[in-house]
N, C-alpha and C positions, 0 to 999 in steps of 0.2 A: 504494500500500499504506499503510495506517495502522498505527501501532504503539501499544501500550499497555504498561503496566508488566508485567514478568515478574520472577519471583524471581531475585535476584542470585546469582551463584556463591558458594560458601562462601569466606569470607576465607582459610581455611586453604589451600584449593586455589590461590586467586589468589596468595597470597604465596609459596607454595612453588614454583610453576611459573614459570621465567623467561619473559620476554616472547617470545623467539624460539621457545620450545616451544609457544607458543599459536597459531602460524601454521598455517592449514590445510594448506599445502604440506608443512611439516615433519612434522605429524602423519601425513599421507598417506604420506610417504616412510618413516616408521618402521613404519607398518602393512605396507607392501609389503616392507620389508627383513625384518621378522619372518616374513612369509609365505614369502619365498624361503629363509630359513634353515630353516624347517620343511619346505619342499619338498626341500631338500638332505638333510636328516635322513631323510625318507621314502624317497628314492631310494637313499641309501647303505645303509640298513638293510633295504630291500625291504619295508617295512611300510606298504603302502597298499591294504589289502584292500578297504575300502569303495569306493575308486575303481574297483578291478577289478570289483567287483559291478555298479556302475553301467555301466561300459563294456561288460562282457560281456552285460548284459541287453539291450543294443541288438542285438547279434548273435544272441542267443537269439530276440529277437522277430522279426527279419527272416528267420530260418531256420525259423520256425514251431515252435520248442521251447517247453515249458512255462517260465513265468517264476518260479513260486513253489515250486519244489522245490530241493533242495540239489544242488550240483555240486561235490563235494569235490575233484575233479581240477583245478578252476579257482579256487575260493575257498572260504572257510568262511563260515557264516552264511547267512541267507535274504535274498533280494530282497524288500523290504517295500513298495515304492512303487506308485503308481498305474500301470496298464498304459500310460498315455500318456507316463509319465516317460522311458522309453528313447528315445522319439522326440525329446523336448526335450533329452535329453543327447547326441544325435547329433553336434553340432558338436565335442564333446570326444572322443567314442568313435571318430570317424573319423580322428583325428590319431594319430601314433605314440604308444605308451603313455605314455612319460615326458613327451612334449610336451603331451599331453592333460591329464596330471596337473597340470603347471604352469599351463596355461590355466585349468583348473578352479579351482585354489586362488586364482589372481590374480583371476579373475572373481568368486569368492565374497567376497574382500576388498573389491573395487571396489564391488560393489552394497551391501555393508554400510556402507562409508564414505559412499557417496552417500546412503544412508538417514539417517545421522547429520546430514549437512549439510541435509537437508530438514526436520528437526524444527523446530517452530514456537517455538523458544527463541532468546534472545539469543545472539550469538556466544560471549560469555564462558561461557555454560552448555554450549554445544555442545562446546567443547574439553575442558571437565571430563568430560562424558559420553564423549567419544572416549577420553580417557586411562583413565577408569574401566573401559571395556569392552575395552581392549586385551588384557589377560591372558586374560580369558574367551574372547575371539575367538580368541586363539592356541591355547587348549585345544581349541576346536572345529575350527579349521583343521587341527590336528594329526591329527584323525580323518578328514579328507577328506569329511565328511558334508555333508548339505544344510542343516544347521541355520542357519549364517550367512545363507544365501540366504533361508531361511524366515523368519527374524526380520526381515530387510530387507523382504521382500515383504508381510509382515503389517503392518508399520508404514506402508509406502508406500500400502497400501490406504486407511488412514485419512487420511494426508496428502492423497491425491487426492480423497477425499470432502470434506475441508475446503476444498479449492480448487475444488470443484464440477466436477471432471474425472471424470464418471461412467464414461466408457469406460475410462480408465486404472485407475480404482479397481476396476472389475469384472474387468479383465484381471489385475491383481495378485492379487485374491482367487481367480480361477480358477487361476492358476499355483500358488498355495498348495495348492489342492485336488489339482491334477495332480502334485504332489510328495508330500505326506504326507496329504492329505485333511483332517485336522483343522485345518490352518492357515487354512482359509477362514473359520473362526469370527470372525475380526476383521471380516468383512463385515457382521456384525450391527450394526456402527456406522452403517450406512446409515439405520437407524431414526431417527437423531438429526441428520440433515442433510437439506437440501432435495434435490430432483430424485431422489426415491426411485424413481419410475417408470423413469427413464432407467437407473439402476443395475440395477434388476431386468431390464430389457430387454437391456442389454449383458451382464449376467450369464448370461442364457439363451443369447445368441449365442456367448459364449466357452466356455460349458460344453458346448454341442452340438459346436462345432468342435473343441474340445480332446479331448472324449471319442472323437471319430471319427478322431483322428490316426493311431492304429495301422492304420487301414484302408488307408493308403498301402502297407502291407507285408503285411497278412494278411487273411483272410476275416472276414466278420461272425460266423460261427460260432465261430472261433477267438478272436476278440476277446471274445465273450460268455463263453467258457470262462475266459479270463484274469480277467474281472471276477468270476466265480464263485469261482475259486481265490483271488483276492486277498481277497475277503470272508471266506472260510473261514479263511485264515491270520490275518487281523486279529482275528477273533473267537475264535481258539483260545488256549490257554495257552502256545503255543510261544514267543511273543515277550516275555514278561514279563521285565523287567530289574530291578525293585525299586529303581530309583533315585529314586522319587517320595517324596512325603510319607508315603504309605502304607507303602513299604518302610522308611523311617526308623522309623515307629511299630511295625512288625513287630519290628524289632530292639530298640528301647528298651523296649517293653512285654513283650518275651519271649513273643510269641504263638505258640502251637502251631499246626501245619498244619491241624488240625481246626477251629480258630477263625477262621483267617485269611480264609477265603472269606466267612463271614457278616460279619466285621468290615469287609471291603472293600466289600461291598454297602451296608452302613449308611453308611460313609464317603462313598461316591460319591453316595448319595441326599442327604447333607448338602451335598456339593459343588454338586449341581445346584440345591438349594434356595438356596444362597448366591448362585449366579449369577443365578437368577431374581429374587432380591431386588434385586441390582445393576441388572438391566435394568428392573424395575418402578420403582425409584427414579428412573432416568433418564427414564422416561416421565411420571411424575407430579410430580416435583420439578424445580426450576430450580437445578441444581448447576453453578456456573460451572466451566468446564474439564472438564465431564463426559466428552466423547468421548475425551480424552486419558487421563483416569483409567480409563475403560472399556478402552482399548487396553492400558494397562499391566496392568490386572487380568486380561485375557484371555491376554496373553503369559505371565503367571505361572501362571494357573489351569490352562492346558493342560499345563503341565509338572509341577506339583506333584501333580496328580490323575491323571496319565497312567501307567498301570502298565507301559508300554513305555519310560518315561524312563530314559535313562542319562546319564553325566556330560556328554558333548558337547551334550546337548539343552539344557543350562542357559544357553547363550548367549541363548535366547529369553526365559527368565525373568529373567536379569540385565539384559537390555535393558528388560524391563518394570519392574524395580526402578528403573533409571536415569530412565526417563520418569516413572514414578509419583512419585519423590522431588521432581521439579520441577513436577508437575502438582497435587500435593496441597498444601494450605495448612499445611505443616509449619513449626514454628519452626526456625530455622537450625541450632540444636544437634541437634534430632532428625533433620533431614535429613542433616547430616554424620555422625551416629552410625550411621544406617541404611546409608548408602553405605559407610562403613568396615567395618561389621559384615558386609555382603555381600561386599565385596572380599576381606577376610581369610578368611572361612569358606568362601565359594563358590569364589572364583577361586584363592586361594593354598593353602588347607589340603590339598586333594587332590593337590598337586604336589610335586615334589622341592625346591621353594624353601623348605620348612619342615622341621623336624626329622622324622626317619622315624617316630617313635612317634606324632606328631601326624597325619602322613599316613596311617598305618595305621588309626587310630581314625576319621579323617574318611571314609575309604573304607568301612570296615566298618559304620559307623553311618549312612551315607548323609546326613551332616549338611549337604550342599549344599541340601537342602530347607528347612532351618530358617530362614535369613534371608529367603528368598523367601516363605515362609509368613507371617512377621512382616509383610513389606511388603504381602502380600495382605490381611491383617487391617486394617492402616492404611488401605488403599484401601477396604475394606468400610465402615469407619467414616466415611471422608470422603464416599463416595458416598451413604451412608445418612443424611447430614446431621447426624451426631453432632458434626461439627466444622464451624464456619462457614467457607465458602470465601471466599478473598480473592485468588485467583490469576487473572490474566488473561494472555492470550497474544498473540503476533503474529497479526494478522489477514491471513494470506497467501492 
């Protein structure tokens, strides 16, 4: 393995964090302690509805019941995930309920920590990123959702492409698709790495195999109906959460319901145009560190422009901010400012760790989208060549 220069961690972070807190084992221990505390909170309050949705979906699947309708006697909200997800979740669903919940939360934390360790940055940057992401990961773990695993799998897709591990990269991208669908978007990074044919081939293998997983329990006709029901639910207005940039703008601009539909269509067209610009720049320009900036961009883009975004989804966007801050050629002061801005506004302001009036405004105005959008614009500028890149990475 050869190494080249990488941006150094912020002196502020380096001086404030004692040496023993920079050790991977210590960071991992604190991540798992936080997870266990949140597990105890969930069990004692009985608030783990999302886990119940995932667990029950497996039993609905094997008993031939509809997946995408409400079951108010068992849980509230809809099951929104791919028809293959209940099969993937089976190892946790088959355990006793509270044991399965503990396993699910610990597994989510473990794969997220593993992802941080695989990033192509120097160790002194990895511990900064790990500390930076701890609060937002805790926010996501508290909801028992798939977002930490999604963030990890999306990053590991690009890490594997970087290492020319086509089979693993395609597997991670396929797993993203079999959870939330849109997570597979990071597979677009294959365009900027060698062995494109191998990635496409393995992608077809994993997609076909994964799509057929429910056939272990149900008929092809019922599986087809599940796919139809899933598509109808995702394309309906049922799952709008308004936690995205669009939701923030609805509130800040005081838009009326009659205007919102047209506004959102125009905004989403702009979002697609911005993404196409980023991809075209990657194909026609030699921007150093581009795949990692693209990864950061996609992690943020799918959150701030997704109308089903809610607060726990932001672990993906904040992970994108962390990667982007060290992938972009930012001056140290700008990097430090963007990290602090994101930490305070996204991770802290919607929690009980800040005064109640700040918490209320943060939630009502959906301001978690603001720092992530700022980071997205920085990435747009860097990828577009408006700033000269000087960042290089570990060649792993």
